[in-house]
C-alpha positions in Angstrom: -0.8 7.8 -44.7 -2.6 10.9 -43.5 -5.7 8.8 -42.8 -3.6 6.3 -40.8 -2.1 9.1 -38.7 -5.6 10.5 -38.1 -6.8 7.0 -37.1 -4.0 6.5 -34.7 -4.6 9.9 -33.1 -8.2 9.1 -32.6 -7.4 5.7 -31.1 -4.8 7.3 -28.8 -7.3 10.0 -27.6 -9.8 7.2 -26.9 -7.4 5.2 -24.9 -6.2 8.2 -22.9 -9.9 9.1 -22.3 -10.7 5.6 -21.1 -7.8 5.5 -18.8 -8.6 8.8 -17.4 -12.2 7.7 -16.8 -11.1 4.6 -15.1 -8.8 6.5 -12.8 -11.5 8.9 -12.0 -13.9 6.1 -11.1 -11.2 4.5 -8.9 -10.6 7.8 -7.1 -14.4 8.2 -6.6 -14.5 4.7 -5.2 -11.8 5.5 -2.7 -13.4 9.0 -2.0 -16.7 7.1 -1.4 -15.3 5.6 1.9 -14.4 9.0 3.3 -16.6 9.5 6.4 -19.2 12.2 6.1 -18.9 12.5 10.0 -16.4 15.2 11.2 -13.4 13.7 13.1 -14.5 15.3 16.4 -17.8 13.4 16.4 -18.1 9.6 17.2 -18.1 7.3 14.2 -19.1 4.1 16.0 -21.1 2.8 18.9 -21.1 -0.4 20.9 -24.0 -1.4 23.2 -23.2 -4.5 25.2 -23.4 -6.5 28.4 -20.4 -7.6 30.3 -20.2 -10.8 32.3 -17.7 -11.5 35.1 -17.9 -13.6 38.3 -21.7 -13.2 38.5 -21.9 -9.5 37.7 -24.0 -8.5 34.7 -23.0 -5.0 33.5 -24.8 -3.3 30.6 -22.5 -0.8 29.0 -22.3 1.8 26.2 -19.1 2.6 24.3 -18.6 5.5 21.8 -15.8 5.4 19.2 -13.9 8.0 17.4 -12.1 6.4 14.4 -9.3 7.9 12.2 -8.1 6.3 8.9 -4.6 5.2 8.8 -4.8 3.3 5.5 -7.8 3.1 3.2 -8.4 0.7 0.2 -11.6 0.1 -1.7 -12.9 -2.6 0.6 -10.7 -2.5 3.7 -9.1 0.0 6.1 -6.7 0.2 9.1 -7.8 2.7 11.6 -6.8 4.3 14.9 -9.5 4.0 17.6 -10.3 6.2 20.6 -13.1 4.8 22.7 -14.9 5.9 25.8 -17.6 4.0 27.7 -19.7 3.7 30.8 -21.4 0.8 32.5 -23.5 0.0 35.6 -24.3 -3.4 36.9 -27.8 -4.6 36.5 -27.2 -7.8 38.5 -24.6 -8.7 41.2 -23.7 -11.8 43.2 -24.6 -12.2 46.8 -21.0 -11.5 47.8 -18.1 -9.7 46.3 -15.6 -12.3 47.7 -16.2 -15.9 47.7 -16.0 -17.5 51.1 -16.7 -14.1 52.8 -20.1 -12.4 53.7 -19.6 -9.1 51.7 -22.9 -8.1 50.1 -22.4 -5.6 47.2 -25.3 -3.2 46.4 -23.9 -1.5 43.2 -21.0 -1.5 40.9 -19.8 0.7 38.0 -17.1 0.4 35.4 -16.0 3.2 33.0 -13.1 3.2 30.6 -11.1 5.1 28.1 -9.3 3.1 25.4 -7.0 3.8 22.5 -5.6 1.5 19.9 -6.0 0.3 16.3 -8.5 -1.7 14.3 -9.3 -3.2 10.9 -12.5 -3.0 8.9 -13.4 -5.0 5.8 -16.3 -5.3 3.3 -16.9 -8.7 1.8 -19.1 -9.6 -1.3 -22.8 -9.6 -0.4 -22.4 -6.4 1.8 -20.9 -8.4 4.7 -19.0 -6.2 7.1 -16.5 -7.5 9.6 -13.6 -6.2 11.6 -11.6 -6.3 14.7 -9.7 -4.0 17.2 -7.2 -4.0 19.9 -7.2 -1.2 22.5 -5.8 -0.4 26.0 -6.3 2.2 28.6 -7.4 3.1 32.1 -10.5 1.6 33.7 -12.3 3.4 36.5 -14.4 1.1 38.6 -16.1 1.2 42.1 -18.6 -0.6 44.3 -20.9 0.0 47.3 -21.2 -2.6 50.1 -23.6 -3.0 53.0 -20.8 -3.7 55.5 -17.7 -1.9 54.1 -16.9 1.5 52.8 -17.1 2.2 49.1 -14.3 0.7 46.9 -13.3 3.1 44.1 -10.2 2.3 42.1 -8.3 2.8 38.7 -6.7 -0.1 36.9 -5.4 -0.7 33.3 -7.0 -3.0 30.8 -6.4 -4.4 27.3 -9.4 -5.2 25.2 -9.9 -7.2 22.0 -13.2 -6.9 20.0 -14.4 -8.8 16.9 -17.5 -7.6 15.0 -19.5 -9.0 12.0 -22.6 -7.7 10.4 -24.2 -6.2 7.3 -23.1 -3.1 5.3 -26.0 -0.7 4.9 -26.1 2.2 2.4 -24.0 5.2 3.1 -21.2 3.0 4.5 -22.9 2.2 7.8 -22.1 -1.2 9.2 -24.4 -2.9 11.9 -24.3 -6.3 13.6 -23.0 -8.3 16.5 -19.7 -7.9 18.4 -17.8 -10.0 20.9 -15.1 -8.6 23.1 -12.9 -9.5 26.0 -11.1 -7.2 28.4 -8.2 -8.3 30.5 -7.4 -5.9 33.5 -4.0 -5.4 35.0 -2.7 -3.4 38.0 -5.5 -4.4 40.2 -5.0 -3.8 44.0 -5.1 -6.9 46.2 -7.0 -5.0 48.8 -9.8 -4.1 46.3 -13.0 -5.8 47.1 -14.5 -5.2 43.6 -11.5 -6.4 41.6 -13.1 -9.6 40.5 -15.8 -7.8 38.5 -13.4 -5.8 36.3 -13.2 -6.8 32.6 -14.4 -10.1 31.2 -16.6 -11.1 28.3 -18.7 -8.4 26.6 -21.4 -9.2 24.1 -23.5 -6.8 22.2 -24.4 -4.8 19.1 -22.4 -2.4 17.1 -22.9 0.3 14.5 -20.0 1.7 12.5 -20.3 4.7 10.1 -16.7 5.7 9.7 
């Protein structure tokens, strides 16, 4: 009887030890996705080119990402993004049907919203985000005074790529930005927003 009690005690201790080890590994897996980058530094970048009504606008966006919910392979995050862009190519006129040559155009934005990130088998990384915020844009013309405005915009972005070591995702991203609150008297309004294609890196 005494030997049976000792055997049960040993088995119980082994089970407790195994359970504790499993919980410890699970906790380590969850902790493994905690960003090594401080919250006040960017945790993502997007380098893209925006296309709208003949304007080609290279742009750079930096992202600050904050975890809302984290699982082993996926996460919901809060996103704060800031970006700048200047046109590399512009159409002959800013308004179709009018002679209004445009010599330069810029578009900068600040966005806030939420996103989702997921790691699939084979180290595939994918995610999406929806953000909104002010867009600051302006243009110079040869026959009119400069046009500098502020409008709102809502943006959606989808990204897919590869998960590198140290939880760094890189790949391609496609986004679309829809402006609102544009002034009818703005000559540069037709260049705001549009399709944006480029590369991303995410080290949240």
